[in-house]
N, C-alpha and C positions, 0 to 999 in steps of 0.2 A: 139391222133394222134400227132406224132412229125413232125417237118419240119425244114427248115432253112430260114434265112432272109439274103438277099444279098443287100448290100448297095454300090453303086458306086458313088464316088464324081464326080461332073461335071468337065470337062476339055476340052481343045481345041485340044489336040493331036489327031492324027488318031486313036490311040488305045483307047482313051477315047470315041471318037465318035462311034467306033465300039461297045464297051461295052454298051454305052448308047442306041444304036439302038437295041442291043440284049435284054437288060433288059426291054426296053419299049414294046417288043412283048410278054412278059410273062404275064400270067393272074394276075391281081391285082397289077400291077406295079404302083408306085406313083412317080410323079415328084415333088420334093421339091425344095426349093430355091437353095440349093448347092449340092444336090445329087439326085440320083434315088434309090428307095428302092422297094423290092418285097419280100413277104413272100410266101414260097412254101411248100406245103404239101409233104408227102412221095410220093403220086401218081403223083404230079407235077414233082418231082425230077426224077421219072422214065420216064415220058412222055417227059420232056424237058432236058434229059441228055446231048445231044450234045451241046445245048445252054449253059448249066451250065458249061460244060467242057471247052468251048471256053472262057467264062468269066474268069474261073480260070487260063487259059493259059495267059490271058492278064494282070493279076494282077502284075507280076513283071515289065512288060513293062509300065503299067500305073504309077507305082511309080516313075520310072526313067524319063519318058517323061514329066511328069507334074511338076517335082521339080522346073524347071527353067522357067516355063511359067509365067513370071511376067507381069501383066497388065501395060498398058501405065501409066506413072507417072502423078499424079494429078487427075486422073479420080476417079469416085465413086468405080469402080471395083478395082482400086489400093488400095483405102482406106480400102475396105472390105478385100482385100488380106492381107494387113498389120495387120489388127485386127486379122484375122485368124492365121497368123503365130506367132504373139506375144501373142495370147490368152487373149487379153484385154477384150473381151466381156464376157467370162466366169468369170474372176476374179471380174470385176465390178458388174456383176449381182448378184454374191454371196454376196458381201459386202453390197449391197443395200437391199437385200432380207429379 
C-alpha cells in the first residue's frame, strides 16, 4: 500500500501555527525537535483530504513568512538558527563520521 509523508518545519508565523495544528490532528503525527511529520496511507489521504489540501495551500505562505523569522541575537535558538542556515551541523558530522 502506498502513501505520503508530510513534514512541516516548525515556525512562529500564523501560517506555521495553522499547519502545525492541522498536522498534529492527523493519525500518527510525530513532533520532532524542528518539525512535525506524519505518514499517511491511501485510506488516510481519502479520509483527511480537506486537511491535506489546506496544508498544501499553506506551503507557499510558509516559505515566505518564515524566511525572515530571525530569533533574538545571542540566544540558543539564534545559535541553532545560524547552524541551520549555514549547514554547519551536516558538514561537521560527516567529517567526524
